[in-house]
N, C-alpha and C positions, 0 to 999 in steps of 0.2 A: 406445555412443556417448558418454554423458556420464563414464564412467569412462576412456575411452581420452583424450578432451580434457581430462581434469582433469590428466594428465600435463604439458600445456602450461601450466599456471596456475603463478604462482610462490607461494612461502609469504607470509604475512602479514609485513610488516615489523615490525609492533608484537610480535607473538608471536616472532620472532626476537630483537629487542631485549630482551625480558623476560626472555630466558633466556641473555643474555650473548653474543648473537653478532651485536655490532652491526656488524661489517663485513659480514655477509650481508645483514643489513637495508639498509646503504647500498648495496649491490649491487641489491638489489631495487628500491630507488628509484631508481637510475641507469638501470635496464631499463624502468620503468614512465613516469618523469618526464623524464629527461634530465639532462645533468650540470649545467644551470643552476639547478635546484630542489633538488637532492639536500641542500644545507647547511641551507636552510631547511626542508626535510621532515625531517631529523634533528633540528634544533633543537626544532622544534615537537613531535616524538615525545618528546625529552628532557623537554621542559615538561609535556607531558600525563603522562607517567609518573611525574614527581616526586612523592613521596608515596603511590604506590600500593605495596600489596604484590603481591608475585609470585602469591600465592593467588588463586584465584577467590572471588568473594563468597558469601555464604551466602544460602540462600532467604530466610530469617527477616530479614536484613539490607534484601532487596529488598521485601518486604512489610511491614516495620514500621519501616524506618528512613528517612533523609533521600532515599534513592534511591526511594522509594515513588511519588515523582510520575512519574519517568521510565518507570516499570513501567505505572503508571495511564495516562498518555498513549498508549502503545504499544500495551497491551491493548484499550483502548478503541478506538482507531483499527482495529486489526484485528478487533476484534468488529463494528463499524459496517460495516467494509468486507463482510463476510461478510451481515450483516443487510439490506444494500442488495440482495441477491438475485442478486449477480453469478454465483455459482457454480450456482445454480438455472438461471440463464440458460445457462450452458456446457453443464452436465448435459442440460438438456430442452430446448433451443432448437429442435431438429428437431420434437419433439412440438407446442411452440407454434406453429411456423411452418405445420407440417401442418394445424393447424385453421384456419389462414388460407389454405391453398390454396396453400402456397409447398412445392415439392420440398426433401425434407431435405437432399439434395448441395448445391442453391443455397444454403440457408440456412446450413450449415456454412462454405461458403466466403466468403459474406458476412460472417459473424461473424469468421472468421479475418482477413480483410482489414481490417476496421474495428479489430480488436486491434492488427493490426501498424501502421497508419496512427496510431492514437492513442498507441501505444508510441514511434513515430518522432519525434511532436510533443512527447511527453514530454522525450525526450533533447535535443532543440533547445531545448525552453525552460526546462528545470530549473534551469540556472545563469543566465538571463536573468530570469525572472520570481520564482522561488524557489519553496521547497516549499509554503509556506503558500499562495500565489495558486493553485497550481496544485490542491490539495486542495479548497480552496473552490469553484473553478470546476468541478471534476470532479463533486463530489457535488452541486453546483446543477445541472449538466446532467444528472446522473443522475435528480435529482428531476423536472426538466420533461419528459424523456423518459418516465418512468413516468406521470406526468400525461397525456400524449399517449395512452398506451396504455390507459389508463383511459378517456379519452373515445372513443377508437375503440370500446369494448366497450358503451358506454352510449347515445351520442346521435346517432349518425350512421346514418341510413336506408340508405345508399349502401353497397353491398359494396365498391365499389372506393374508399371514403373510409376504410372500416374496414381493409381490407387495407393501404393506403398509410400510415395512423397506427400500426397495429399494429407492421407491419413496420419501418417507418421508425424508431419510437420506440424498438425493439429494439437497432436498429442505433445509434442514437443513443448509446443507453446503455452499448452495448460501447465505443463510440468514446469517450465521456466518461469511463468507468472507466478506460480504458487511458492517459489523459494526465494521471491524477493518483491517484485511489484505489488504482490496482493497484500502480504501483511506488514511491510516494512513501513510504508507511509503513514499509517495511523501510529504505529508505536513512535516513530520519529518526530511526527509532531507533537505526541505528547511529552516528549523529552526535551524539546528545545523551546516548548513554551513554560515561562513563569506561572506560577499556580494562578494569579489573579486573572490572567489573560486565557487561560487554557480553555474554559467553557465557551467562550465567545469565539475564540480562534477556530476550535473544532468545528463551531455551527457554521462559521462562514466557509471553512474549507470543505465540509461535506454537504453544504449546500451546491457548492460548485460541483462536486462529485456527482451528486444525482441528477442534476440539471443536464450535465454533459452525457450521463449514462441514459438519461430519458429519450433525448435526441439521437444518440447512437442507436437505441434500440428501435426507436421509431423509422428510422431512415435506413437501417441496413438493408433489409430486404429489397427496398427501392433501389439502392446504389448498387446492389449486386447484380440487378437485372441490367441497369442502364449502363453500369461501367465495366461488368465483368469481374470474374475472380481475380485476374492477374493484375489490373489497376487497382482494385480494392484492397487487395494484400499489399501492393506497394505503397498507397497511401498510408495503412496502418504501419508497415514497416519504416517508413519515414518517421513517423511520430515515435516510434521505439528509438531509432537511433537518436533523434532529437532528446529523447530523455536521456540517455546514457551522456550525452553532452551537457545537458542541464544538470544532472546530478555531480558529474566531474567538475563542472566549474561552480555551483552553488551549494552542494548539500555539505555539511560538516559531519564528521564521524562522531558519534555520541557513545559509542562503547567505552564503558568502564570511566566517563566523565560525570562531574557533578554539574549541577544547573549553571553555576558561575563558571566553570570552564567553558562550558557549550556557550554561554554568552558572549564569553570573551573571544572564543572562535569564531562567532558570527560577526561581531564587531571588526574583528582584524581581516576578515575576509571580504569584507566592503571596503577595505582602504586601499 
């Protein structure tokens, strides 16, 4: 299905422009944005491309050059995204819900609905509140929901209270993730990367993402058995709090800014 629908996607205007196919890039902007925005989009494309080489960036340039900060922000966001435990929830939510007495089919439906609702909220609020606000609110909500789950397994004598907080906390966790921590890192990285660096930088950051995702998925059930739900939720919650602090100190807002303005913000934030 993905291969079929990819045929309906347009080529990247920036990629076309870099290869001397400006007319095709303009036609893509016309299709995506409409006639009134084409000139402004092409002007921004020319401005962002000025001074860039056609060749892609070398890995050493990303790891040791002035662009390291971009890779550092992207890689750390993806790492914290996975260390929050989100994919452990998606992989093993039915196991956790089963321990709480909830049928796995119902659990999967509820998780999917919360993910859809959160993603819808992110689409509506992304350009109203900004990327940074959504990231901070998302990771903070995830930390709170993990705290609720930890409380459910420690201090509630009532089985109903335990069920309510554990299941409700997990659904709030998924909902919070989908509003910011899920969609924003990929979007943010594409916005802070100059065109020449984008492909290589995304490759490095996504490699970090999938490596940590692999180890979290591999070790989650073993850690759940050895550490217990309370301590494991506390660890994931700790990483969510770290993410809030990291975003506040390091991530620049990109809403409504050109690439040049974003680069100035990144440089000024390091001084």
